[in-house]
ChimeraX commands (.cxc) that place a marker at each C-alpha (Angstrom):
marker #1 position 7.38,25.45,-40.19 radius 0.5
marker #1 position 6.97,27.49,-37.44 radius 0.5
marker #1 position 3.76,25.78,-36.51 radius 0.5
marker #1 position 5.30,22.51,-36.52 radius 0.5
marker #1 position 7.85,23.90,-33.41 radius 0.5
marker #1 position 5.13,24.94,-31.84 radius 0.5
marker #1 position 3.66,21.56,-31.52 radius 0.5
marker #1 position 6.64,19.58,-30.61 radius 0.5
marker #1 position 7.44,22.36,-28.05 radius 0.5
marker #1 position 3.96,21.69,-26.98 radius 0.5
marker #1 position 4.27,18.02,-27.27 radius 0.5
marker #1 position 8.05,18.07,-25.01 radius 0.5
marker #1 position 6.50,20.44,-22.49 radius 0.5
marker #1 position 4.54,17.84,-20.01 radius 0.5
marker #1 position 7.56,15.53,-20.54 radius 0.5
marker #1 position 9.88,18.43,-19.23 radius 0.5
marker #1 position 7.31,19.30,-16.38 radius 0.5
marker #1 position 7.23,15.64,-15.48 radius 0.5
marker #1 position 11.09,15.04,-15.53 radius 0.5
marker #1 position 11.55,18.30,-13.27 radius 0.5
marker #1 position 8.73,17.12,-10.84 radius 0.5
marker #1 position 10.72,13.66,-10.56 radius 0.5
marker #1 position 13.78,15.23,-9.56 radius 0.5
marker #1 position 12.20,17.73,-7.10 radius 0.5
marker #1 position 10.39,14.37,-5.86 radius 0.5
marker #1 position 13.55,12.59,-5.42 radius 0.5
marker #1 position 15.32,15.75,-3.63 radius 0.5
marker #1 position 13.01,15.01,-0.76 radius 0.5
marker #1 position 14.83,14.16,2.49 radius 0.5
marker #1 position 11.60,11.11,3.05 radius 0.5
marker #1 position 10.43,12.17,6.40 radius 0.5
marker #1 position 7.04,13.15,6.77 radius 0.5
marker #1 position 5.14,14.48,9.96 radius 0.5
marker #1 position 4.00,11.12,10.92 radius 0.5
marker #1 position 7.26,9.58,11.12 radius 0.5
marker #1 position 8.23,10.63,14.67 radius 0.5
marker #1 position 4.77,9.91,16.37 radius 0.5
marker #1 position 4.64,6.48,14.58 radius 0.5
marker #1 position 8.29,5.52,15.53 radius 0.5
marker #1 position 7.59,6.38,19.43 radius 0.5
marker #1 position 4.37,4.15,19.50 radius 0.5
marker #1 position 6.72,1.41,18.15 radius 0.5
marker #1 position 9.39,1.69,20.71 radius 0.5
marker #1 position 6.55,2.01,23.15 radius 0.5
marker #1 position 4.85,-1.27,21.93 radius 0.5
marker #1 position 8.05,-3.13,21.31 radius 0.5
marker #1 position 9.74,-2.01,24.76 radius 0.5
marker #1 position 10.62,-4.33,27.81 radius 0.5
marker #1 position 6.98,-2.74,29.65 radius 0.5
marker #1 position 5.08,-3.61,27.10 radius 0.5
marker #1 position 6.39,-6.93,26.71 radius 0.5
marker #1 position 5.93,-7.36,30.38 radius 0.5
marker #1 position 2.51,-6.28,30.67 radius 0.5
marker #1 position 1.70,-8.33,27.96 radius 0.5
marker #1 position 3.11,-11.74,29.39 radius 0.5
marker #1 position 1.24,-10.99,32.72 radius 0.5
marker #1 position -1.87,-10.42,30.88 radius 0.5
marker #1 position -1.29,-13.63,28.67 radius 0.5
marker #1 position -1.06,-15.69,32.26 radius 0.5
marker #1 position -3.95,-14.17,33.95 radius 0.5
marker #1 position -6.46,-14.06,31.10 radius 0.5
marker #1 position -5.35,-18.12,30.19 radius 0.5
marker #1 position -5.95,-18.85,34.07 radius 0.5
marker #1 position -9.15,-17.28,34.16 radius 0.5
marker #1 position -10.13,-19.39,31.27 radius 0.5
marker #1 position -8.60,-22.29,32.44 radius 0.5
marker #1 position -10.22,-22.24,36.30 radius 0.5
marker #1 position -13.11,-20.31,35.85 radius 0.5
marker #1 position -15.84,-22.60,35.73 radius 0.5
marker #1 position -18.66,-20.11,36.26 radius 0.5
marker #1 position -17.57,-17.50,33.60 radius 0.5
marker #1 position -20.38,-15.66,32.01 radius 0.5
marker #1 position -20.42,-15.77,28.05 radius 0.5
marker #1 position -19.53,-11.85,28.00 radius 0.5
marker #1 position -16.32,-12.29,30.36 radius 0.5
marker #1 position -15.20,-15.29,28.58 radius 0.5
marker #1 position -15.34,-12.75,25.45 radius 0.5
marker #1 position -13.71,-10.35,27.43 radius 0.5
marker #1 position -10.83,-12.49,29.10 radius 0.5
marker #1 position -10.17,-13.71,25.24 radius 0.5
marker #1 position -10.03,-10.28,23.77 radius 0.5
marker #1 position -7.58,-9.44,26.52 radius 0.5
marker #1 position -5.58,-12.80,25.53 radius 0.5
marker #1 position -5.68,-11.85,21.79 radius 0.5
marker #1 position -4.60,-8.09,22.31 radius 0.5
marker #1 position -1.71,-9.30,24.91 radius 0.5
marker #1 position -0.57,-12.16,21.78 radius 0.5
marker #1 position -0.59,-9.29,19.27 radius 0.5
marker #1 position 1.29,-6.71,21.09 radius 0.5
marker #1 position 3.75,-9.57,22.45 radius 0.5
marker #1 position 4.28,-11.10,19.10 radius 0.5
marker #1 position 7.52,-9.05,17.78 radius 0.5
marker #1 position 9.02,-9.86,21.28 radius 0.5
marker #1 position 8.25,-13.34,21.01 radius 0.5
marker #1 position 9.26,-13.28,17.05 radius 0.5
marker #1 position 12.84,-12.16,17.81 radius 0.5
marker #1 position 13.04,-14.51,20.88 radius 0.5
marker #1 position 12.97,-17.61,18.67 radius 0.5
marker #1 position 15.22,-16.50,16.46 radius 0.5
marker #1 position 18.08,-18.10,18.51 radius 0.5
marker #1 position 20.71,-15.81,17.91 radius 0.5
marker #1 position 21.02,-16.00,14.69 radius 0.5
marker #1 position 21.02,-12.74,12.97 radius 0.5
marker #1 position 21.02,-13.85,9.21 radius 0.5
marker #1 position 17.97,-13.39,6.69 radius 0.5
marker #1 position 16.53,-11.35,4.11 radius 0.5
marker #1 position 16.42,-7.74,5.26 radius 0.5
marker #1 position 13.38,-5.92,4.12 radius 0.5
marker link #1:1,2 radius 0.2
marker link #1:2,3 radius 0.2
marker link #1:3,4 radius 0.2
marker link #1:4,5 radius 0.2
marker link #1:5,6 radius 0.2
marker link #1:6,7 radius 0.2
marker link #1:7,8 radius 0.2
marker link #1:8,9 radius 0.2
marker link #1:9,10 radius 0.2
marker link #1:10,11 radius 0.2
marker link #1:11,12 radius 0.2
marker link #1:12,13 radius 0.2
marker link #1:13,14 radius 0.2
marker link #1:14,15 radius 0.2
marker link #1:15,16 radius 0.2
marker link #1:16,17 radius 0.2
marker link #1:17,18 radius 0.2
marker link #1:18,19 radius 0.2
marker link #1:19,20 radius 0.2
marker link #1:20,21 radius 0.2
marker link #1:21,22 radius 0.2
marker link #1:22,23 radius 0.2
marker link #1:23,24 radius 0.2
marker link #1:24,25 radius 0.2
marker link #1:25,26 radius 0.2
marker link #1:26,27 radius 0.2
marker link #1:27,28 radius 0.2
marker link #1:28,29 radius 0.2
marker link #1:29,30 radius 0.2
marker link #1:30,31 radius 0.2
marker link #1:31,32 radius 0.2
marker link #1:32,33 radius 0.2
marker link #1:33,34 radius 0.2
marker link #1:34,35 radius 0.2
marker link #1:35,36 radius 0.2
marker link #1:36,37 radius 0.2
marker link #1:37,38 radius 0.2
marker link #1:38,39 radius 0.2
marker link #1:39,40 radius 0.2
marker link #1:40,41 radius 0.2
marker link #1:41,42 radius 0.2
marker link #1:42,43 radius 0.2
marker link #1:43,44 radius 0.2
marker link #1:44,45 radius 0.2
marker link #1:45,46 radius 0.2
marker link #1:46,47 radius 0.2
marker link #1:47,48 radius 0.2
marker link #1:48,49 radius 0.2
marker link #1:49,50 radius 0.2
marker link #1:50,51 radius 0.2
marker link #1:51,52 radius 0.2
marker link #1:52,53 radius 0.2
marker link #1:53,54 radius 0.2
marker link #1:54,55 radius 0.2
marker link #1:55,56 radius 0.2
marker link #1:56,57 radius 0.2
marker link #1:57,58 radius 0.2
marker link #1:58,59 radius 0.2
marker link #1:59,60 radius 0.2
marker link #1:60,61 radius 0.2
marker link #1:61,62 radius 0.2
marker link #1:62,63 radius 0.2
marker link #1:63,64 radius 0.2
marker link #1:64,65 radius 0.2
marker link #1:65,66 radius 0.2
marker link #1:66,67 radius 0.2
marker link #1:67,68 radius 0.2
marker link #1:68,69 radius 0.2
marker link #1:69,70 radius 0.2
marker link #1:70,71 radius 0.2
marker link #1:71,72 radius 0.2
marker link #1:72,73 radius 0.2
marker link #1:73,74 radius 0.2
marker link #1:74,75 radius 0.2
marker link #1:75,76 radius 0.2
marker link #1:76,77 radius 0.2
marker link #1:77,78 radius 0.2
marker link #1:78,79 radius 0.2
marker link #1:79,80 radius 0.2
marker link #1:80,81 radius 0.2
marker link #1:81,82 radius 0.2
marker link #1:82,83 radius 0.2
marker link #1:83,84 radius 0.2
marker link #1:84,85 radius 0.2
marker link #1:85,86 radius 0.2
marker link #1:86,87 radius 0.2
marker link #1:87,88 radius 0.2
marker link #1:88,89 radius 0.2
marker link #1:89,90 radius 0.2
marker link #1:90,91 radius 0.2
marker link #1:91,92 radius 0.2
marker link #1:92,93 radius 0.2
marker link #1:93,94 radius 0.2
marker link #1:94,95 radius 0.2
marker link #1:95,96 radius 0.2
marker link #1:96,97 radius 0.2
marker link #1:97,98 radius 0.2
marker link #1:98,99 radius 0.2
marker link #1:99,100 radius 0.2
marker link #1:100,101 radius 0.2
marker link #1:101,102 radius 0.2
marker link #1:102,103 radius 0.2
marker link #1:103,104 radius 0.2
marker link #1:104,105 radius 0.2
marker link #1:105,106 radius 0.2
marker link #1:106,107 radius 0.2
marker link #1:107,108 radius 0.2
view
């Protein structure tokens, strides 16, 4: 009888430890050491300065690709990379600008 109680206690011990660990993890505030630097980076990449730089880079790279007849292969690829990076950095502003003032939709 004593060994049966001991076996039951041994079987329940991992379950109890798992439940206690889950409660301790749920009590966490949800902040990690890298949250603040990532938020700062997001603010920098979505700010008005980044928007202005990306628009200027798109205009200059596009004009150079259209009007530059004697561009070498390296220069052309470099301009395409600048254009792609500018579009990527300005994509958030572009998408939010296309919403036409609509604030409804799914929030994730």
